[in-house]
C-alpha positions as CSV (number, residue, x, y, z in Angstrom):
1,M,-17.5,6.3,-4.0
2,R,-14.4,7.1,-6.3
3,K,-11.8,4.6,-7.5
4,Y,-8.5,4.5,-6.1
5,E,-5.2,2.8,-6.8
6,T,-2.3,2.6,-4.0
7,L,1.2,1.0,-4.4
8,F,3.3,0.7,-1.3
9,I,6.8,-0.9,-0.8
10,L,7.3,-3.2,2.2
11,R,10.8,-3.8,3.5
12,P,12.3,-6.9,1.7
13,S,13.5,-8.3,5.2
14,L,10.0,-8.9,6.6
15,E,8.9,-12.6,7.0
16,E,6.0,-13.7,5.0
17,E,3.8,-14.1,8.0
18,K,4.5,-10.5,8.8
19,R,4.3,-9.3,5.4
20,N,0.7,-11.1,5.1
21,E,-0.3,-9.3,8.4
22,V,0.8,-5.7,7.2
23,I,-1.3,-6.2,3.8
24,E,-4.3,-7.5,5.6
25,K,-3.8,-4.5,8.2
26,F,-4.3,-2.3,5.2
27,K,-6.8,-4.0,3.3
28,G,-9.0,-4.0,6.6
29,I,-8.5,-0.3,6.7
30,I,-9.7,0.0,3.2
31,A,-12.6,-2.4,3.8
32,A,-13.8,-0.3,6.9
33,D,-14.8,2.6,4.8
34,G,-14.7,1.1,1.2
35,E,-14.5,-1.9,-1.0
36,V,-11.1,-3.7,-2.1
37,E,-11.5,-4.6,-5.9
38,K,-8.2,-6.1,-6.5
39,V,-4.9,-6.7,-4.6
40,E,-1.6,-7.6,-6.7
41,E,1.6,-8.5,-4.9
42,W,4.6,-7.7,-7.4
43,G,7.1,-9.2,-4.9
44,N,10.6,-8.4,-4.6
45,R,11.9,-5.7,-7.0
46,R,14.9,-3.5,-7.2
47,L,14.4,0.2,-6.3
48,A,15.1,3.0,-8.5
49,Y,17.3,4.4,-5.9
50,E,18.5,3.3,-2.4
51,I,16.4,4.1,0.5
52,E,18.1,3.7,3.8
53,K,20.9,1.7,2.2
54,I,18.1,-1.1,1.2
55,R,18.2,-1.7,-2.8
56,E,15.0,-3.6,-3.2
57,G,11.2,-3.6,-1.6
58,Y,8.5,-5.8,-1.8
59,Y,5.7,-4.2,-4.0
60,V,2.0,-4.4,-3.4
61,L,-0.5,-2.6,-5.6
62,V,-4.1,-2.4,-4.5
63,N,-7.4,-0.9,-6.2
64,F,-10.0,-0.1,-4.2
65,K,-13.4,2.2,-4.0
66,A,-13.8,4.7,-1.2
67,N,-15.2,7.9,0.1
68,P,-12.9,10.9,-0.5
69,S,-11.8,11.1,3.2
70,L,-10.3,7.3,3.0
71,P,-6.9,8.2,1.3
72,K,-5.9,10.6,3.9
73,E,-6.4,8.1,6.8
74,L,-4.6,5.5,4.5
75,E,-1.6,7.5,4.0
76,R,-1.6,8.4,7.8
77,N,-1.4,4.7,8.4
78,F,1.2,4.1,5.7
79,R,3.3,6.9,7.3
80,I,3.3,5.9,11.1
81,S,3.9,2.1,9.8
82,D,7.8,1.2,10.2
83,D,7.4,-1.5,7.8
84,V,6.5,0.7,4.7
85,M,9.3,2.4,3.1
86,R,7.2,4.2,0.3
87,Y,3.8,4.6,-0.7
88,I,1.4,6.3,-3.1
89,V,-2.5,6.7,-3.5
90,V,-4.0,7.9,-6.7
91,N,-7.4,8.8,-7.7
92,L,-8.3,7.0,-11.0
93,E,-11.2,9.0,-12.0
94,E,-11.5,11.4,-14.8
95,K,-11.7,15.0,-14.1
């Protein structure tokens, strides 16, 4: 298993309950085929540039271990989720 890190930005207008649901959904996707090491909720922060006329977002950082096929599945789920504004998945392993 390889080490990965993902940072995703949720819409700031989400209620706390819905936001927690979305975070748990993505943790569940990771846990199904990998292992969640750490989840950091950074909270609402100002964006570097506006996205759909929105100036801030709710940032969540997740460190995890998984097989090489999991990041593609995770990105597919980020892409189809209306609650996720931006995302990135990075391989932390040295080449």
